[in-house]
C-alpha positions as CSV (number, residue, x, y, z in Angstrom):
1,M,0.0,0.0,0.0
2,T,1.4,3.4,-1.0
3,S,0.9,6.7,0.8
4,D,-1.4,7.8,-2.1
5,D,-3.6,4.7,-1.4
6,V,-3.9,5.6,2.2
7,V,-4.9,9.2,1.4
8,T,-7.3,7.9,-1.2
9,E,-8.9,5.5,1.2
10,L,-9.4,8.3,3.7
11,L,-10.4,11.2,1.4
12,G,-11.9,9.3,-1.4
13,E,-11.0,9.4,-5.2
14,G,-10.1,12.7,-6.8
15,W,-8.4,14.5,-3.8
16,E,-6.0,17.2,-4.7
17,E,-2.7,18.0,-3.1
18,D,-3.8,21.4,-1.8
19,V,-6.2,19.7,0.6
20,L,-3.3,17.8,2.3
21,P,-2.2,20.6,4.8
22,Y,-5.8,20.9,6.0
23,F,-6.2,17.1,6.2
24,L,-2.9,17.0,8.3
25,D,-4.2,19.7,10.6
26,F,-7.4,17.8,11.1
27,L,-5.6,14.6,11.8
28,K,-3.3,16.4,14.5
29,R,-6.4,17.9,16.2
30,S,-8.2,14.7,16.1
31,I,-5.3,12.7,17.8
32,K,-5.0,15.5,20.4
33,D,-8.7,15.4,21.2
34,A,-8.5,11.7,21.4
35,D,-5.6,11.9,23.9
36,R,-7.7,14.3,26.0
37,Y,-10.6,12.0,25.9
38,S,-8.5,9.0,27.0
39,F,-7.0,11.0,29.8
40,I,-10.3,12.3,31.3
41,R,-12.6,9.4,30.7
42,D,-11.6,7.7,34.0
43,F,-11.9,11.0,36.1
44,A,-15.0,12.7,34.3
45,K,-18.3,13.1,36.1
46,P,-21.3,11.7,34.4
47,L,-22.0,13.7,31.3
48,T,-25.3,15.5,30.6
49,F,-26.4,16.9,27.3
50,N,-28.6,20.0,26.8
51,H,-29.6,22.1,23.9
52,N,-27.2,24.9,24.5
53,P,-23.6,23.8,23.6
54,R,-20.7,25.4,25.4
55,D,-19.2,28.7,24.1
56,R,-16.0,28.1,22.0
57,L,-13.9,30.3,24.3
58,E,-15.1,28.2,27.3
59,M,-14.1,25.0,25.5
60,K,-10.7,26.4,24.6
61,Y,-10.1,27.3,28.3
62,F,-11.2,23.8,29.4
63,D,-8.8,22.3,26.8
64,D,-5.9,24.4,28.1
65,V,-6.6,23.4,31.7
66,L,-6.8,19.8,30.7
67,D,-3.6,20.0,28.7
68,A,-1.8,21.5,31.7
69,K,-3.1,18.8,34.0
70,Q,-2.3,16.0,31.5
71,Y,1.3,17.3,31.2
72,D,1.7,17.5,35.0
73,F,0.3,13.9,35.3
74,N,2.7,12.6,32.6
75,E,5.6,14.4,34.2
76,N,4.9,12.8,37.6
77,N,4.5,9.1,36.4
C-alpha cells in the first residue's frame, strides 16, 4: 500500500494535493482530542447533554486546563 492509497482511502477518489495541509491539521487535532478524551474518561463526572452547547472560548479554556493537567500527570509518572 502506498501513501497515495492511504490518502485515497481516507479522502476518497479525486483528492488534490492542496487539501493535504488541511487534512494533516485535522488529523493532528483529532489525535490531540482523542488523547484528551482518554486522559479524562476515568476521572470525568457523568455527562449530561443539553440544547445549549458550550461557548467556544469556554471550550478552549477547558482544553488548556486539561492539557496542563495532563502534562503534569505525565511528568509525575
